[in-house]
Phi, psi and omega in degrees: 000329186237072191287359184243010177293336181253115179219156177303323181293338185263008183290141178286130180301149180303132178086355184288338183302324181288347180249023183277149175292129182291343182269301183270347176083358181271158172307148185305327179290345181243017183305135185243005188305324183294338184260355185278126175238107183302142180244129179273084182279147179275320183268124183294146178242122176245125178251122172263115188252127174297135184306327182285351181274343188300326187273007184279122181297330180263007175293155186236003185299312180297326179298324177302317182289337177279334183267312184267121188293330178254088183200161178208149180240125182235103176286147178154184180246323181207152179221153181291337180173172183294324178302318180290324180295314185271340181074027179203166179292142179218158171252110185301328181292349178257017177236149176239153177236128179279129178205149182296141176273181180286165178297325178295316179296321179303314181298325180286334183270338187301320181296320177294323184291348178298336181261001181144172180302142179238127177239127180229160174253146180248153173275184184294342178268001179084014179264144181297141174266118186284334185291133176301336180295341181296335179254003184268155173073021179282135173275331183194167175234149180246132181237135179264122187254118179160178175288178188300316180297320180291321178297318178297321179297316178297321181297313184282335180276352181231074185299341178295344177297335181292345178279346178271165174289133179272124183247140177234130180253128172248103183286149179287340180217163183283178182290151175290345179303322181058229184284356181286351181221158170260139183224143180285335180218152181296333182274002178293137183232165170291163179301317180298315180298317180297317179295311183299314182292323180291315179294324178300321178289312185291324182260002180053048180227087184299332183293343179303321186298307183295320179297317182288327186272352179302311178292332177293319176299320179295319178302313181293322178296313180297321181294316179293320179297320179296320178294322179295317179296320181295319180296328181291344180262002181286000000 
């Protein structure tokens, strides 16, 4: 779902792990703790993280767990099912999984997204479900964290995801990453952006987006400033 969180530009420098902030997980030079405002979300957020994504300085999965009070991050490649991931009983029909839709679906959603973010549920054939009830009653959402190839690997290695409602997000604007990342599609977002925008739609709380993205904006500013300073010493 979030194919651009992992980029060469976002790699953590060698040895930086030992200098990471114990709270936000970022290198001390990129610490975001001062900007984090916890959000009491109603719908649980589960992030399945590809193992190769963990070392990315510009990754946002861990940041999601610091911001959203009801959330969990699980690194790995495959699990037997959602019950095993969470360690408790679940009803798969009350969970949704965020995943990119087809190019055809994207074109159909773009006009709607002109007025704001659009989140829809798909049926088993990949067609949009028009009923508002399709997005109602969710206990949680699942987000795949990694670049596009890694997200696809997680999707295919965990067939139990097909038992959840498939959700597609069409954002009204692109990612804050800008030129810091390569993306397969213009609607690709960081994991944090995808979670914030999806929860804002599902919980009808537009303020979630700005609160959640404040530390992300700070991360990008610090990262760009650090790059500018490094260039100045060349």
